[in-house]
C-alpha positions as CSV (number, residue, x, y, z in Angstrom):
1,M,-2.2,-119.5,-56.9
2,N,0.7,-118.0,-58.9
3,L,4.0,-119.6,-58.0
4,L,6.0,-117.4,-60.3
5,K,5.2,-113.8,-59.5
6,L,7.1,-112.0,-62.3
7,T,7.3,-108.3,-62.7
8,K,6.4,-106.6,-66.0
9,Q,10.1,-106.2,-66.8
10,E,10.9,-109.8,-66.1
11,R,8.0,-111.0,-68.4
12,L,9.3,-108.6,-71.1
13,V,12.8,-110.1,-70.8
14,I,11.4,-113.6,-71.1
15,Y,9.2,-112.7,-74.1
16,L,12.3,-111.1,-75.7
17,L,14.4,-114.2,-75.1
18,V,11.7,-116.5,-76.6
19,I,11.4,-114.3,-79.6
20,L,15.1,-114.3,-80.2
21,L,15.2,-118.1,-79.8
22,L,12.5,-118.5,-82.4
23,V,14.1,-116.1,-84.8
24,G,17.4,-117.9,-84.4
25,G,15.8,-121.2,-85.1
26,I,14.0,-119.9,-88.2
27,I,17.3,-118.4,-89.5
28,R,19.0,-121.8,-88.9
29,V,16.3,-123.7,-90.8
30,I,16.5,-121.2,-93.7
31,R,20.3,-121.4,-93.9
32,Y,20.1,-125.2,-93.8
33,R,17.6,-125.3,-96.7
34,I,19.6,-122.8,-98.8
35,F,22.9,-124.6,-98.4
36,E,21.6,-128.1,-98.3
37,G,23.1,-130.1,-101.2
38,V,25.9,-127.7,-101.8
39,D,29.0,-129.8,-102.6
40,Y,32.0,-128.0,-101.3
41,S,34.2,-131.0,-102.0
42,S,34.4,-130.2,-105.7
43,Q,35.5,-126.7,-105.0
44,I,38.2,-128.1,-102.6
45,L,39.3,-130.6,-105.2
46,E,39.6,-127.8,-107.8
47,F,41.7,-125.7,-105.5
48,R,44.0,-128.7,-104.8
49,R,44.4,-129.4,-108.5
50,K,45.3,-125.8,-109.2
51,S,47.7,-125.6,-106.3
52,M,49.4,-128.9,-107.2
53,Q,49.9,-128.0,-110.9
54,I,53.6,-128.5,-111.5
55,G,55.7,-126.6,-114.0
56,S,53.1,-124.5,-115.7
57,N,52.2,-120.8,-115.4
58,M,48.9,-120.1,-113.7
59,S,47.5,-117.3,-115.8
60,D,44.0,-115.8,-115.5
61,D,42.9,-117.6,-118.6
62,S,43.8,-121.1,-117.4
63,S,40.9,-123.5,-117.4
64,D,40.2,-126.7,-115.5
65,T,41.1,-128.7,-118.6
66,D,44.7,-127.5,-118.3
67,I,44.9,-128.9,-114.8
68,I,44.3,-132.6,-115.4
69,M,47.4,-134.1,-117.0
70,E,45.9,-137.3,-118.3
71,K,42.5,-137.7,-120.0
72,I,39.8,-139.8,-118.2
73,N,38.2,-142.6,-120.2
74,I,34.5,-142.3,-119.6
75,N,34.0,-145.9,-120.8
76,T,36.2,-147.4,-118.1
77,A,36.5,-144.9,-115.3
78,G,35.1,-145.6,-111.8
79,I,33.1,-143.1,-109.8
80,E,36.2,-141.6,-108.0
81,E,37.9,-141.1,-111.3
82,L,34.8,-139.6,-112.9
83,K,34.5,-137.2,-110.0
84,K,37.9,-135.7,-110.9
85,I,36.3,-134.3,-114.1
86,P,35.5,-130.6,-113.7
87,N,31.8,-130.0,-113.0
88,V,31.1,-133.7,-112.4
89,G,30.1,-134.6,-108.9
90,E,29.0,-137.9,-107.4
91,V,25.5,-137.7,-108.8
92,I,26.6,-137.1,-112.4
93,A,29.4,-139.7,-112.1
94,L,26.8,-142.2,-111.0
95,R,24.6,-141.3,-114.0
96,I,27.5,-141.8,-116.4
97,I,28.1,-145.3,-114.9
98,E,24.4,-146.0,-115.0
99,Y,24.2,-144.9,-118.7
100,R,27.2,-147.2,-119.5
101,E,25.4,-150.2,-117.9
102,K,22.1,-149.6,-119.7
103,V,23.3,-148.4,-123.2
104,G,26.9,-149.7,-123.4
105,K,30.1,-147.9,-124.1
106,F,30.1,-144.3,-125.3
107,D,30.7,-144.0,-129.0
108,S,31.6,-140.3,-128.7
109,V,32.2,-137.7,-126.1
110,E,29.1,-135.8,-127.4
111,Q,27.0,-138.7,-126.1
112,L,27.5,-137.3,-122.6
113,L,24.8,-134.8,-123.6
114,E,22.3,-137.6,-123.0
115,I,23.3,-137.6,-119.3
116,K,20.9,-135.5,-117.2
117,G,22.9,-132.6,-115.8
118,I,25.4,-132.3,-118.7
119,G,24.6,-129.7,-121.2
120,E,26.5,-127.9,-124.0
121,K,28.2,-125.6,-121.5
122,T,29.4,-128.4,-119.3
123,L,30.4,-130.5,-122.2
124,S,32.6,-127.7,-123.6
125,K,34.4,-127.5,-120.2
126,I,35.1,-131.2,-120.0
127,R,35.7,-132.1,-123.7
128,G,39.5,-131.8,-123.4
129,V,39.6,-133.8,-120.2
130,V,37.7,-136.9,-121.2
131,T,38.2,-139.6,-123.8
132,I,36.4,-142.7,-125.0
133,E,39.6,-144.6,-125.9
């Protein structure tokens, strides 16, 4: 006994709705996996730093190192202070603190190259922002 007597057109509409629902779910999963782990807070922080810069000309060649007024001591800075360094998020900040706890204080800024996630390119961007003093 068939309780739902559907016409061919009604079944077609139901199939179409189910397919659209599945495609939407797949797209949502793909978007989530692509954008998972993207840290937009660092981009927002960078925008705030640039917009709050007082008394200096914002030219096209200005870099993040021009924005921070005071150098950050990597031997004493906490996680929040380390996150203010350009290209340093929470994960790398934690790695810097972990390194300090295991090895001791940094003897030079170049020692940051021993931190996973900091390479020559990143070091060149942050060299003027950090200090060991």
